[in-house]
N, C-alpha and C positions, 0 to 999 in steps of 0.2 A: 504494500500500500504506500502511496505517496504521503509526504508530510502534510499535516493540516495547514490551512491558511491561518496564520496568527493575526489577531486583530486587537487594536486598542480602540475602545469606545470613548469618545469625548463629547459630553453633552452636560449642560448645567442643571438639567432636571433629572433627579434620581429616578423618578417614575419612568421617564423615557428610557433611561439607561437600562432599567430592569426589564422593560418590555423588549428592548433590542437584544439584550442578553438572552432572553428566552427564545426569541426568534432565531438567533444565530446558534444557540446551543442545540437546536433541533437538527442542525446540519452537521453530519459526521466530519465533513472536511474543513470545518471552521472552528477555530479555538480562540475564544476571547481571553486574552492574557492580562488585561488591565483596563481600568476605567479612570476617567478624569472628569472633573466638573468645571474646569476653567482652562484658559489658554496656557498659562505657565505649567499647570499640571499635565496638560496634553503633551507639551514639548518634553517635559521631564520623563513622562511615561514612554514616549516613543524613543527617546534617546537611551533609556535604560533597557527596554525590552527589544528594540529593533524589530518590530513586527513587520509582517508582509504588508499590512494595510492599516491605516488609521482612519476611522470613521469620525469626521470632524463637524461639529455644529459651528455655524458662523456667528452665532449670537451669544457667546459666553463672555463672562467677565475676565478682566485681567489682560486686555489687549484687543487686537483686531483679528478677524478671521484671515484676511489677506496677508497681514503681517506674519501670522503664525504659519500659514502655508509657505511663505517665503523662507521663514526660519527653518521649517522642517525639511523642505527640499534642499536647503543648503547644508544642514547638519546630518540628515539621514536620508540621502537620496534613494536608498534601497527600499524605503517604506513608501508605498503608494498611498495617496490621500484621496478619500472619497468624502466629499462634502454632503452632509445631510442637513437640510435647512428648510425653513418656511419661506425663505427669500426667493420669490419667483421672478425677480427683476433680471432680465437678460444681462444687464451690466454686471451684476454680481457673478453670474455664471461665467461670463467672459473673463472677468478678473481672476476668478478661481482657477479656471482651466489654463489661462495664459500664465498664471503664477506657478503652475506646476501640478495642480490637482488632476487626477485621472478620471474622477467620477463626480457627478453633480446630481443628487437625488432630492426630490421634494418630499417633505415629511408626509404630505397628504397622500402620497402614493408609495409609501416606504417599503412595504413588506417584500413583495417579489422583486421590485426594482433594486432594493438595497442588496439583496442576495446576488442578483445579476451583476450589479456594479462592483461588488467586492470580488467576485470571481474574475470579472474582466480586468480590474485593476491589478489583481495578483498576477495576471498574465502579461501585464504591461499594456493593456488595451484601455481605451477611453470609453466611458459610459456617460450619456447625458439624457436627462429626462426627456422623452420624446416631444411632449407638448412645448417644453421650454426650447428644445432644439429647433422646432418649427418657428418659434418667435425669433430666435437668434438669426435664423436664415433670412427672414423677411426684414429684419432691422439692420443687417450687416452693411447694406448699401448706405443707409443714413449715417451709420457710424463712420464709415470711411469718408463721407462727405464732410464730416466735422473735424477730420484729422488736422487740417491746416488752418483752423479758424483762430487759434490763439497767437497773440503777438509774442515776440521774444521775451518781453518783460513779464507777460502773463505766464509764460512757461516757467520763468525763474521763480515766480511766486508759487505756482502750482507745485513745483518740485519740493519747495520748502514746506508747504502745507502737508504734502504727502509724507514728508520726513518727520512730521509732528511738531514743527515750530509754530509758535504763536505769532499773531500779527505784529506784536511789539518786537519779537526777535527777528522776524523777517524784515521789518522796517530798518532795524539796526544793520542787518547784514547787507541790505541793498541800498543803504543810505537814502531811504525814503521816509516820508511821514507815515504815521500809523493810518491816517485818513486815506492816504494814497493806496496803501496796501489793502485797506478795506474796500476801496473802490475797485481795485484790480480783482479782488476775490469775488466781488459781486458780479463783475463782468464775466469772469471765468465760469461761475455757477450758471449764469444766464446762457452763455454761449454753448456750454456742454449739457445744459438741462440736467444738472446734478445739484442737489441742495445740501447734502450732508458731507461731512469730512470723509466718511467711509466711502462714499461714491466717488469723491475726488481721488482718494487713494487708489480705488479700483481703476479709474481712468489712467492714472499715472503708471500703474503696474501694467495695464493692458498695452499701453503705448511705449513701454520701456523708457519712460522719462527719467527714472531714478538711476539709469545706467549712463546717462549723459554726463 
């Protein structure tokens, strides 16, 4: 018999983790080796156990989902990441997959899809929720059309936002007033149609702006 697929479960709701463990325990070829309830715990568990797959919720405390994906793909590239989330916004899926995740499953359709995603990720294949995949396909053209809408200064501001700097810190780094930085940020959010910092981080990761 082949070795079981080892899995770390990371979700901040204990009831959800218990349900997922029961689901996975029913499969002979899957072995849950550890659970975590926040992002730092997920990183520590993966780095300690080196599982084949990490099932990762995007909405836990202690960091950001996209930042954790980046940290895990950098420190433990042998562990495939399957995102399990309520976020059905294509921007989050794009950010997760481009950040290194191999699977993106919505909690509303978790059971069979999660098992399929875990098996696919363990093989090195990608799995994306079908309904979300269809939305990604229809929106990809609009996303490409927005690629070049930001000015150079707006890109500078966006990179620093994505790295976690405050408006005051960005103003000092770029020798601008705080009001000017706030204006740039408002323009960026309007042009990209993204309102939260998490969405801006996702855009920066998608377009590899942090590598510049």
